[in-house]
N, C-alpha and C positions, 0 to 999 in steps of 0.2 A: 217568040221571045228573046225578048233581050235574053245580057246577059247576066245582071242581077236580080233574076227571077228564077235563074239557075244559084244564087247565090242566097235567100232569100230562104231561111229556116222555115220549115213547113211542123209544122203543128201536130205534137202524135193524137192521132182518135183514141174508134174505144178502140180493144183492144179482139178485133174479129176470133181468133181465133180461140178465144178463151172463150167469148158466145157458141162458141156450133159448135165446143168438144163442153160445156155446163150444158149447152142442147140438145144433145146429142144424151146422154147424161141421163136427160130426167125424160129421156124419150124411154132410155132402155127401162125404168121402172115396167112399160109393155111386157116389157120381158121374161119380164123376173115369173110373175105364172106362168105364162108356156117351157121362160124353159126347165121349171124345176122342176112341170105336173108331167111336161117328156124326162127329165130323167125318173123323175116313182116312177112312171109306168113300165119302164118296159124295166129299168132294174136297183127301185124299192129308198130304201134310205140312203145307197150311195151315191143311188144314180140324180136324186136331190139334192145330195150337199156338194159332189160335184159337177153339176147345174152352179149349183148361185158362183163356187168355187170361179168357175170360170168367165160367166159370165160378172164379175167382182174382177176378175181382171184385168181384162177385151173395155173396158166402163175407164179402167188405171191407168192401161196405155193413153185409149183418146187422149184423157185429162192429160198426161204426160206429154204427151205429143206437145198439145195444145200451150202447155207453160213455158217445153222449149219455144217454139217457133214465135212466141209471144215474146220472152225477152231476147230472142238473136231479129226479133224482123227490128225490135226499139234499132242496133245496131245499126249494120248494113243490109243489106241485098246481098251482100259473100258471105260474111255469117250465117244473113239463114238459109241460103244453099247447105252450106255445111252439118248448122241443126238439124236442115229436112235428109241430108244424106246421117250421117254422124250418131245421131236420136233414135232419129230407125234402126242401126244398128243394137247402139247402147240399150233400146229401147226390148228390141228380139231378142237381146240377152237376157236379161231379168225377165221376161215372160219363160225363157226358158227354165231359167232360174227358181226360176218361182214352184214354177211344173216339176224340177227334179227333185225340190224341198220335200215334196210333198210324195213323193213316190208311193215308195216305201207305206203314205199311214193308211186304216185302215179300213178309214173312209173314203179312198179315190177308187174311180171306176174312172178306166180310159176312158171311154168312148164317151160316155156323154159328155169328160170333160173337155177331151175335146175337142168334141161336134159340137156341143156348145161356142166353146174359145175358136173358132173358124163362122162359124155361124152367122153368132154376137158381130165383131166382128163386122162382116161382110156386109148385116142387115141395116145396122148401124148408115156403116155410109153411106149405101146406098140409097136408106132410107133420110136422108143431113140432105142429100142432091136436089132432092123435091125441093125442098123449101131452104137454097141457099142459090145467094142473085153471085152473078160473076161481075155485076157493070160496078162500072168506081160512082153514080147515084147512089144504089146499098151496098157497099161493098160488104158485110154481115150476109143475117139474114133476114131475108122478104119482109120492109113489112107489113101485118097481117097473116100472115101465115102460123105466127104464134097457136098454134090450138087453146 
């Protein structure tokens, strides 16, 4: 590689982080009936509403992560590393604040809220790993994997 190649500006590519996050958000639509049905079956109306709230928090958390990482990716690799760690801590604090903000509401059922929040994060991340490519040829979603 020539020294001049290292100084040549690289054109920004597609916002891969946002592609993946919005794909996870789209896939979360499949989880709404499952979460609402599970919450309603065992905890009634309060369980259903709590499950939807937990699902909304999980999806908002993943979308916020994508926004933070895509901003930091344009700055530098160090900014991206700092945004990954700092963003995680900030987002964890926001999730905690959101849950504590509704803790005394009459519609909150703790078990379906916590279960949906945890399982939704894990399910979407695991589900998305099947569709994400880690190659240089396709840095975002693999072609032909979108249903």
